[in-house]
N, C-alpha and C positions, 0 to 999 in steps of 0.2 A: 558421543558425537551424534548430532541429529541425523536422521535418515537422509534428508534432502541435501545436506552439505557434502556428502561423499561423492555426489555427481557433479559438483561444481568444476573440478578440473577437466572432466570429460566435456562438459558443456562449453567451457572456455576453448578447449581444443577444437571442438566442432565449429564454434563461432569464427575462430581464426581461419580454419580451412574454408568455410563458407565465404568469408571476406576475400580470401585469396582467389577463390574460384570466380567470384563475381568480378573482381578486379581484372583478372585475366580475360574474362569474357567481354567486359566493357573495353579493355585495351585492344582486343582483336577487332571489335566492332567499330570503335571510334579512333583507335590509334593510341599508342602508349602515352604520348605527350598529353593528349586530351584527357585520358583517364587520370593521370597524375594531377593535372590542373583541376579536374573535378573534385578529387579528394582534397587537394589543398584549399580550394574555394569553400568546400563544405566545412572543413576544419576551422578556417578563418571565420566564417559565419557563426559557427558554434561558439567560438571564443567570444565574439562580440555579444551574442545572445546570452552567454553564461553570465556575463556581468549584468546585463539588463534584467534577466530573470532573477538573479540574486537580489538586486536592489528592489525589484518589484515585490518579491516574497518578503523581504525585510520590512518594507513600508506597509504591506498588508497585515503582517503580524503586529507591528507597532500600532496601527490604527485600530485593530480589533482589541488589543490589550488596553489602549487608551479609552475606548468606548465601553469597556467592561463586558465585551462579548466574548464567547468562546472562540479561540483562535484556530480551531481545527480546520475550518474551511480554507482559510488563507494559507495555513501551513501545508495542507495537502496540495493545494493549487500550486504553491511555490515549489514543493518537492517534485511534482510532475513536470513543471516548467524547467526546473534545474536538471532533472534527469534527461529531458529532451535536448536541452542545450549541451549537456555533457556528452550525450551520445552523438550529437552532431559534431562536437569538437574532436572526438576520438577519430583518428584517421581510419577511414573505411567507408565503403559505399553503402553496405547494408546497415551498419550502425547509424550512419548519417540519415538514411531513409527512415529508420525507426524513430530517430530523434526528431526529424522534421514532422513526422506524423504526430508525435506527442505534443507538438506545438500548435497543431490545427485544433481550433476550439471544440468541435464535436468529439474528436478522439480524446482530447484533454479532459472533457467532462466525464467520459467513460472511464478513463484511467483514474481520475480523481475519485469517482465513486468506488472503484475497485480498491484503491488505497484506503478509503474510509472503511469499507466493509472489512477488509483484512485487519485494520487497526482495531476496530470494534470487537472483532473476534479474539484478538490476541491480548488485549488489555482488559482490566476489570471494568465493570459497568460504571463505577465511580470515575475512573480516569477517562473513559470514553465520554461520559457526561460533561466532565470538565473541558475536554478538548472540543467536542462537537455540539454541546448543549443537549437539551432534552431530546430523547429519541422519539421519532414518530412511529406510531404503531398502527398497522392496518387491521381493521376489524371487519370480519366478514359477517354479514347478516344472513341468517338462515334459521334452521330449527334451533330453538333454545336448548342449551345443554342442561341436563339435570344438575341441580345444586347438590354437591356431596353433603351427606348428613354426617355430623360429627359422630365418631365412634364412642360408644359407652365405655367408660374406664373399666378395666378388669379389676374385680375385687378379689384380693388374696387374703386368706387367713381371717376371714370375717371382718375385714376392714381395719384390723389393728396394724400399727406401724411395724415394719420389719427392719431390724438392724442389719446393716451390711457395710461393705467397704467398696469404694469405687476404685478400680484399677485401670490406669490409662493403657490403651492398646500399645503393645510393643515394650512395655516396662513391667517386668514381672519380678 
């Protein structure tokens, strides 16, 4: 089991407790009916946006594929939009606020960049290149680095061939 996965149940429990605490606080401040109406309205908005974001993500993916471009940008934008709409659709004030923030363009760009960086770290360079296209590399200009000189080969037994057997690691 991965290290981070064992904390998922605890994180979910804390999220539920936070949602309940915020709901009770808003209920006391605005009234119970207003708090329920706010949660209901946010969930309804999330359901409407879920459909819209899903269709938008699918159209972006199809247009990139049809144009022969890497679809990674459209896929990550679609994933962030779908996550925002899904969080908005889930009943809760905190999750709704986080979902709404993910739909705001500047926050969406930041989240999209984070998803891209995480994906590039977790998949091979070839897969990342297929998804996102060629990577851009920043080069800093400064003092030139010395070029490493190739090492001279080690000559053993006067340069005559040596007979041997290659044994794979772990197989003896």
